[in-house]
N, C-alpha and C positions, 0 to 999 in steps of 0.2 A: 774318122767320125763314128761315134757310137750310134747304133740303130735302136730305136725305141722298141721295135717288135721283138728283139732278141735279148734286150738288156735285163739283167737282174742286179741285185745289190752287189754281189761279188764281182761281176764283170764291170760294173760301173766304178767300183773302188779300184779295180785293177787298171782301168783306163786312166783314172785320175793319177794314180801312182806312176804309171808309165810317162804321162805328160810331165809330171814334176821331175822325175828322174832324168828325162831327156833334157829338160830345161837346165837343170843344175849341171849336167855333164857338159853341155854346150857352153855355158857361162864359164866353167872352169877351163875348158879348152881355149877359149878366146883370151882368158886372162893370162894363161901360160904363154901363148903365142905372142901376146903383146909385150912380154918381157917384164912383167911386174916383179920388182925385186923386194926381198925382205928388208925391213927397216934395219939400218946399221946401228951398231951400238954407240957410234960416235955421233957427231953433229950431222943432221940431215943436210942434203945438198941445198945450198943457198941459205942455210940457217945462219943467222948472225950470232956472234959470240954473245954470251950472257953479259949483261952490264955489270960493272963493278958495284958491289954494295955501297961504295962510297960515292958513286956518280949517279946523276938523275938523267943521263942521256943528253944533257945540254951543257955538260961541263961543270955543273954545279954539284952541291952536296945533295944526297938523296933525302927526301922528306918522308918520314914515316906516316902512314895514314892515321895513326892515333894522335898525331900532332905533338909528340913529345920530343922535339929537337931534331937536329940534323946530324948526319954522319954516323959512324959506328966506331967504337961503341959510344953510347950516350944513355942518359937516364930516361926510363919510361915511367911506368906508374909507380913502381917501388924505387925509392932512392937507393942507389948503389947497384942496381941490376943492370948488367950489360945488355944493351939493346941493339939488335941488328934489324934494321927496317925491312930487309928482304925476308927474314924468317919470322917476323912478328905475326901473331895470330890475326890481327886486324888487317894485315896485308892481303889475306885470303878472302875478305868480305866481298870484294867486287865479283868474285867467281860464283857466289851463291845466287841462284836464280829467283829467290824470293827476298822480301825485305828482311834485312839482318842488321843487328847492332851489337856492339860490345859495350857492356854496362859495368860501371863500378858503383858500389853501394854508397849511399849517403846515410850517415849514422847520427843519432842524437847523443846527448851527454851520457846517457846510460849504455850506449853501444847498440841500441836498437836501430834497425834499418827503417828509414822513413821514406826513402825514394832511391832512385838510381840516376846516375849521370851518363849520358851517351858519350863514350870516348871515341868511337869510330862507327861508321855505318856505310852501307852501300847505296847505290843509286836507284834501287827498285822501289816503285810505289805500289802499295797493295790496293790502292784505289786512286783514280785519277785526281781526286780532290785532296788527297793526303800528301803532305810534304815528305820527300824521300829522307831516309835516316841520315845520309851524308850531309844534308843541309841543316841538321839539327845537332851536330856535334857540339858538346859543351852544355847543352840544355838538360834540365831535369826531365826524366822520361815522363813521370806522372804529373809533375807540376807545370811543365811548359809544353813539351812535345806532344803528349797524349793526355790532356786533361780529361778526367772522368773515367779513364781506363781502370783505375783502381777499384771502382765500384763493381766491376765485373769479376773480381776475384784474382786479377792478374798480379797485383802487388803481393798478396799473400802467397800466391804460387811461386813467385820468384824468390821470396824469402825462404820458402821451403826448399828450393833448389840450393840456395846458399847454405842453409843449415844442415841438410842431409847429404848433399852431393848427388841426389837422385835426379835424373833428367825429367823435365816436364815434356810430356808427349801428347800434345794436342788438347789445349784448353780453348774452347770457343768463347769469345767475348763479343757481345753486341756493343760496338763502339759508336757513339754519337758525338758529333761536333757541329757547332754553329759557325759557319764561315760566310762572310759577306751577307749576313742577315738571313741565311738559309740553313735549315737543319738538315744534316745528312747522317745517314747511318749505314754501317757495313758490318757484317759478321766476319770476324777475323779469328783464325785458328793459330794459336801460339805454341812454339816449341822453345825449350831452353835447356842449357847444361852449364854447369859450373866450370870455370877455368881459373883455378886458384881462388883469389879473392875477387874475381870478376865473373860476369855471366854473359854467355853468348846466347842471344835470343833471336829467333826468326818468326815471321808471321806472314800469312797469306790469306786472301779471301777464301771463305768456305767454298764458294763457287763464284765464278765470274757471272755477270748478268747475262752475257751472251750464252754461256753454258746452260744457265737456268732456263733461258728462253728456248734453247735447242731441245732440252729435255722435255719441257712443257709441250713444245710443238710435236715431238715424237709421241708423247702420251696422247695428246688430243687427236692426232691423225692415225694412231695405232701403227706408227712407223718406226723403223730402226735401220741401222746400217752396220756393215761389217767389212773388215779389211783382212785379206788372207795373203801373207807374204809367202810366195811359193819357194823362194830361195832359203830363207831361214826357218820357215815353218811357223813363224809367230802369227798369232791371230788377235785382232782387236775388234771388240764389239761395243756398240753404243748401248746405253741403258735401255733404249727402246727395243733393240734386238734381244737383249737379255730378258726383257719383260715378255716378248712374244713367245720365246722358246723356254721360258721358266728356268733359266740356267743360273748357276753360281757366277757372280760377276768376275771371279778370279779364274773361271774355267770355261771360256768360250769354246764352242765346238769347232773342230777342224772340218774340212770338206768331207773327209771320210766319215766323221761322226754325224754330219748332216745326212749322209747317205743312209746310215743305219736307222734314222728316224723317218725315212720316206714311207708313205703309203705304197704298197707294192705296185699298184696300177700307175703310179706317177714316177717310177724309177726311170723309165725311158725318157719322158719329157724333161726330167731334171738333167739327165745325161746330155740330151741335145742342147739344153740351156748352157751347161758348163762348157761343152765343146764349142758353142757359138762364141762365148766370152773369150775362151782361149784363142780362138781363131781371129779375134779382133773385130767381130761383128758388133756394131753399136747402133742403137741400143739393143741389147738382148733382153727379151721379156718372156715371162712364162707365169703360169698360175699352178702352184704345187701344193699338195696336201702332205702334212707331216703329222706323225703320231707323237704327241707331247703329253707325257704323264697320263696316258690312257685316253686322251681327248684328241680328236682329229682337228687340226688347225689348218685353215686354208689361207695361203700366203701368196701375194703377188710379188715376184722377184724381178728386179731391174738390175742388170749387171753390166760392168765395163771392165776392160783390162787396164792395168797400169803398165805401160810399155816403156822400155829404155830407148836410148838413141838408136839402137840397132833394130828397133821395131818389135823386139821380142818381149812378150808380156812376162813380167816377173812378179806380179801381184794381181789379185782380183778384188774389186770393190762391188759389193752387192747392197742395194737398198731394198728393204722388205716392207710390205704393208700387210698388216693382219686383217683379213676379211672375215675372220671367224664370227665376230659378233653380228655383222650384217647378214651373213649366211644363216646363222642361227635364228635371227629375227625373221628372215624370209621364210625359213622352214616352219617356224611357229605360225607365221601369217598364213602359209599354205594350209597347215594343219587346221588352223582356225577357220579358214574359208571352207575346207572340206567338212569340218564339224558343223559350221553354220549351215551349209547346204543340206547336210543330213538332217539337222534339226528343222530346217525349213520344209524339207520334204515330209518329215515326220509330222510336223504341225499341220501341213496342208492335208495329209491323209487323215489326221485326227479331226480337223475341221470338217472334212467331207463326211466322215463317219458320224461325228457329233451332229452335223446339220441334218443328216438323214434320221438320226435318232430323235432329234428335236421335233421334226415333222411327224414322226411316228408317235412320240410320247406326249406331245402337246397339240392334240387336234383341236379343231374348233369345238366350241361348247355344244352340248347336246340340244338338238331341236326339241326334245321332249319337255324342256323347261318352260317353253311358251304355254304348254297346256296347264302348267301349274301357276300361270299368271306372272311369270318372270321374263324379263328381257335381259340378255347377258351379252357382254362383249369383253374380249381379252386380248392381250398382246404380250409377246415375248420381246424384250428390249436388250439386244447384245450391246456390250460396252463399246465394241468396234464392229464395223460392218461385216468383217470376215472372221470375227472372233468365234471360237468354239463355244458350244453351249455349256453352261455351268450347271449349278444345282438348283436353279429356280424352277418352280413348277406351280401349276394350278389344276383344279379339278372341279367341274360342275356337271352334275348329272341328277336325274330324278331317281328316287329309290322306290322299291316295290311297296313300301308302306305309305306312299303319297307325299313324302317329304322330298325336299331338294337338298342335295349335298353341295355345300359351298366350301372349298378349301384352297389354301395357298401355302406354299412352304419354300424353304431355302436350305438345301443340303450344302455344307461348307465345301469349298474347293472349286476347282475348274477342271475341264478336260473330261476324258472318258471315265475316270474314277468317280468324279462328281456326278456324271450322267448316270452311272450305275447305281449310286446311292439315291439319286433323285428318283429313278424308276422304281427302285425297291420301296421307297417311302410312299410314292404316289399310288402304286398299285396296292400296297398294304392298306393304305387309308381307304381306298375304294372297296377292298375286300372286307375290312372290319366294319365299314358302314352298312354292309348288307345284313349284319346281325341285328339291326334295328336298335343298336345301343345308342346312348346319348353321346354328345361330342366329347365330354370329359372322359368317358370310358374308352372311346376310340383312341384318344390321345394317350391315355395311360398305357394301353396295350402296345401302342406304337413305340412309346418310350422304352418299354421293356425289350422290344425287339431290337431297337438301336443299341441299348446298353449291353445286350447279350452278344452282340457281334463285335469281336475284337478289331475288325478291320474298319468298322464304321467310325465316322467322326460326328461331331455335334451337328444339330440341325434346329431350325425354327419352323413353327407351323401355327397357322390360325385355321380352325375348322369349325363349321357350324351347320345347322339345318334350318330351313325355312319351311314351316308347315302351312296348312290351310288357314290357320289362325293368324298368319302373318307375323309370327313371333320368331325372332332370330335367336336361336339357342346355340351358344358358341363357347369355345374355350381357346386359350392362347398359350403356346409354349415358347416364350421368349421372342415372340414376333411382334412387329408394329401393329398397333390397334387399327382395325378398319375405320375408315372415315365415312360419315353419314352426311349426305346432301339432302336437306329438307327446306323447301320454301326459300331458296336463295341463300341459306346459311349452311356452312360446313363445319363439322367438328368431329373429334375422335370419340369412339365409343369408350365408356368407362372400362378400366382394366384392373380393378381391385383383385380380380380372381386370377391374374396372370401367373403362370407357373414357369419353372426353369426351362432352359433349352433341352431338347431331346438328347438323350445320351449322357446327361450330366449326373442325374440323381435317380438311381434305380429304386423302384418301389414307390415313387411319388404318385399320389392320386390327384389328377387334374380336375378342377372344378368346372361346372357348366354355368354360364350366366345367361340371363334372358333379356332381350331388348325388343320391345314391340315396334313394329314397322307400320307405316301408313302408305296408302296409295300414292304413288309418285316419288317415294323415297328412293334414293340411289345409294347403295353401299359400294364403297371403293376399297378393295383389298389390294395390297401391294407388297413387294419385297423391299428390303432396305436399300438395294441398289438405286432405287428411284430417288431417295432423299439424301444419300451420302455424298459428300463432296470433300475432296482433300483439303485439309486445313480449316474445315468448317464444322461447327457443332451440328449434330444430326437434328437437333430441335429446330434449327433454322430451316433445314430442308423440309421438315414436316410442316412447318408453318407456311412455307412457300407453296407446297403441294396443296395444303388446305385452302389457301387463297385461290389457286388456279381452279380447284374443284368448285368453289363457291361462284367463281366467275363463269362457270360452265352451266349454270342453272338453266333448266329448260331444254338442254340438248339431250338427244337420245344417247344411250350408253356407247354406241359405236363412235359417235362424234366426240364424246367426252374422252374416250381412250385415244382417239386419233390426235386430239388437241394436246393431251398430256404427253403423248409420244413425241410430237413435234418439239415440245419444250425440252424433253429429255435429250433429244438428239442435238440440241443447240449447245449443250454443256459438255464438259470433259468428265468421263466417268471411269472408275477403276473396276466396276463390277456390273455384271448383267442384272437384269431386273424383270419382274412380271407385273402386269396390271390386270385387274379383274373388276369389272363394273357390273353390278346387278341392280336392275330397277324393278320395283314392285308395281305391277300394273293394276 
């Protein structure tokens, strides 16, 4: 018995060779002691004398299989030809293991071949529903015996054999026949050679149905089998095993060649498996890895010995199942699970950081706005409860010149990069507003900042000021227009002055528009995530938001924002959003 902890390929191959040599030597010794004699040149013991060519074994005249008379000599196909039924070609047809027939041509007045007559045939059926050739002697091959076969090119091929003398070596014909009201089809491969003015032709099914099903089963189950004859050294592999090991069908591997393909760590287990099979242990099973064309293939092996009457195994049969696709899929699944877990941990960390940044960057509105006669409420609305903050932002604060800064924006993207852009734009807006510039100038300068940064993406923004005169002076860079709630009615502010998105058009000068406000008016600024729905035009979302705002007439800004937030959370959203409500007191 070979030991796995000391085995290498060389010692494994030596072990197998010793076992085979010992087996062959023992078989030879037993054969010699049993007195097996060489076959004699004469008649074998008990062999009957050959029948006379003139007798049929029943005392009568011999009948030639071609049906051309009795006794010898007599006339066969050609008049005047001496015919010995024992030596006639058609007498050998029963020994051919596939369907076979001897044909003579049928010629028209011009000498052209129009068909062939079956002169003799054997008893082999190429399909269970086809009549054997010996039952069709005397029939025309294409006109009666095989109607329709000429359409597959067989008639032309047999004519070519007659004309040139070259053999036909494998012509596949789809033969269809209607029998008892049922259509049947079989693929037959034909061979033929000329014999004087006759043709000997044979045919067989391309594959039997059982063989096709076996091949399909091997393919579907990734299985195959092999037979190793230890006495002769011959090896037979199924197509399934050839597929597993990527071998030439004509060159199946010996046991020693299988050893050469082993993964080094599996040499020992494979040796134990072979030893178990040779020892007659059934069933012997193992899982072995082979290196096939640079790829490691994992194969389950189930082996059994083929033993003689003396109990000595003279051959091995091994069934193999290729587990490589399943193992490869499991490996990919594990890798995906690891990758998914890493992404989950990364996303969780990012959400934690983003959440902290959101709290830091989106604080509650400034208490100083109340001194300017404004009541403000705001909300950040994540698309999902645990979603990371995106690029949505707002800003409300009193300025040194007595105006109130009201701004809202949306930097494209999600995650920390969007947070970084959002923070940059939000703080830049607050800083530029300290210059006492108008809203249009602030937006123009911010656009130049975004355009000059190659890492920045586009953004939208609506920014304005409310002064002591209660006039809202504002500008818009590709952002939805603020909604105004006045005396129970809600509508969007005019946007004739709207400019392009930030970061799109360097040097663009944004305009400032004025809109007078009245006591009790509520301005609602929002980002597009509030009104966007998958598969819905954004106009429908804006109209729905306008209706909700109108229905909130008389409520304070905080209650308005809460009510709109509740409605937002009822729907399915792909983007975060911000709401900013400002009431003129």
